N, C-alpha and C positions, 0 to 999 in steps of 0.2 A: 504494500500500500504506500502510495506517495503522499506527500503533505497535502496536496490539493484534495485528494480523496478523503483524507482524515478530516480536514476542515469541513468538507461537505457533509460527511456523516455526523460530525459533532454539531454542526449548525442545524441539521435536520431534527435532531432530538433535543435541541436546546430551546424547546418551547413546551409548555406544560401539556397541552393536548396531544402533541405529536409524541412526546415521551410516554404518555399514558397509552396511546395506541400501540407504540412499539413494544412496550412491556406486556401488554395484553396479547399481542401476536407472538411474543416469545413464549408466553405461558401456553398458548394454543398449540405450539409445536409446528412441525412441518406441514400439517394439514391446513393450517390457517383458518380464517373465518371470513364469512361473507360480510360485506359492508354493513348490512342492516343489523347484524349481530354486534358488530363493533359499536355502531351508533347506539343501540339499545343498552349495551353493557356499560358504556362510558357516558351516556347522556349527551352526546355530541350531535347536533343537528346534521342531517345528511349533507346539506350544502357546505357546511364547515368541514365535515369529515372528508369530503371529496378533495378539498383544498389540501388538507393535512396529508392525506394518503398520496397525493400527487407530489408533495414536497419530499416525503419519505422515499417514494419510488425514484424520484429524480436523483437522490443521493444514494440509490441502490441499497437502502436499508430495508426495503420490503420488495417483494415480488408479487406479481398479480397474474392470475390465470382465469380464463373464462371457462365456466362450466354451465353450458346452456345459457340461460339469461342472467346467471349470477357471476359476479366477479369475486374471486376468492383471493384474499390478501394473506401473505405469510411473511414472517420475519426472514430476512436474508441472513442466515446464520453464518455463512462464509464471510460476508462483509462485516458482521458484528465481531466475529473472531479475529479478522484481520485488523479491525480498528483497535480491539483490546491488545492485540499483539504489537501494533504500532505504538500504542501508549506505553507499553511496558518493555519494549525491546532493549532499552538501555538501563533498565532497573538494576540497581546494585553494581553498577560499573561492569556488567557482564557476568557477575557471579550469580549463581542460582539463589533465588529467594527461598526462605523457609516458610512453609505453610503452617499457620497456627490453626490446628483442627478445632480448637475450642471456639474460636471466633470467626472461622472461615475467612481469615484475612491473611495477607502476606506480611512477613517481617523482613525488611531489608537489612543487609549487614551494615 
């Protein structure tokens, strides 16, 4: 992942509704959700949701597939993992971080 892709991904989720949509889609897994379910679960009006999904899609944070008359949105796990990798690639000066199993966090040296 290059810097411009990382900035696009971070910008896409740096808004409350889009972050909520992305987190919901991560929870839904690779099968994703149709737009109406996203709208219902998050209470986002369809017209606003359409805008947010377009922004997430433009940054490649979500993918969309048509199934009949439904559009199914899913988190793009490859992009998410690449973004996390980009953010942490120089962690600890290249030394492995130690996972703290009690708090599910990483401790840098």
